[in-house]
N, C-alpha and C positions, 0 to 999 in steps of 0.2 A: 446600465445595470439591468439584468434580466429579472423577471418576476420571481423566479426561483431563488435568486440571491437576496431579494428583498423580503420574502415571506418570513424567514426566521427572525430577522430583527424586528419586523412589524409585530409578529406574534409575541415576542419577548416583551416589547414595549406595552402591548395590550395587557398581557398577564401582570406585569409590574404595576400598571395603572389600576387594574382591578383589585389586586391584593394589597397594594400600599395604602395604608390608612394615615400615614404621616406619624409624627411623634405624638405619644399620648399627652393630653393636656387636661387641665382642670380649670374651672372658673367658679368664682363665688358670687352669690347674689348681692353681697355688700362687702365693703372693706372696713366698715365701722358698725358696731352693734352695741346696744345697751345690754348690760348685765340682765339676765333672765330673758334673753332673746334667742333667735334662731338665725343660722347662716346656712344657706342651701349651697351645696357643692355639686357641680355637674362635671362629669368626666366623659371624654370621648377619645377615640383612637387606640383603645386598649384591645386585647385579644377578646374576640366574641365568646360569650358563654364561658367565661373563665374567672378565676379568683384574682382579686387585686388587694393590696394591702394599703390601707389609709394610715398615714402618719400625721400626728399632731404634736407640734413642739410648743411648750409653754414659753412665756416671756423670760424665764430664768434659764432657758436652754435645755431643760429636761424634757423628756418625751413620754407621752402616754403610751401604753401598750398599743401596737398596731391593731386596727380593726380589719377583719376580712370581709370583703363584699364581693358580690357576683355581678359581672357585666351582662348586658342583654345580648341578643343576637347581632346587634350592630356595634358591639364593643363600647357601649355607653353605660353610665350609671348615674343615679342621683342619690344624694345622702344629705340628711339634715343634721346639723351640728347644734346641739342644745348648749347654750352658753351659761346656763344656770350655775354650774359648778366650776366654771373657768374664772381664773383670777383676772383682774384688770391688766391690760397691756396688750402687746402685739403677739399674736399667735401665728404659727406657720403650718401650712398643710401641704402635703405632697402625697402622691399615690404611686405605688410600684406595681407593675404588671408582673404577676408571679410566673407566667409562662415565658416571658421574654427577658425578665429582670430589668427592663427599661423603666425609668422613673419619669414622672410628669414634671412639669414646671412646679415651682414652689409659689403658692399663693398666700398672702398675708391678710389678716383682719385684726382689728383692734376691738377689744372688749372694754367698754367704758361704764363707769358708775353713773355718769351724767346722761341725761336724755340725749338721744341722737336725732338730729334734724335731717330731713331729706335734703339731698344735694341737688 
């Protein structure tokens, strides 16, 4: 195969590798927190300098109104969730990239009235 025939596929692969951020994902600082605590959510793989919608579902299945947040130039964000007003039980978080309409994984955390010990 000649160099001219290889250049287009090689350039395409390089372009895809540079642009492809992978699927957007979130991670939580903990999966269990005492009432009156904080959970830190970190996101990556979102559209840079763009809005995302953070969704939080209560244990009863109802959802809080989504929160709009802005990603940084790397498509990342950090957000602190205050659990003071959350009821005990398992809560679910996920984030939607407004530009692409792609959603992240769903992360869960438990709010407990009992003290939470480090694992």
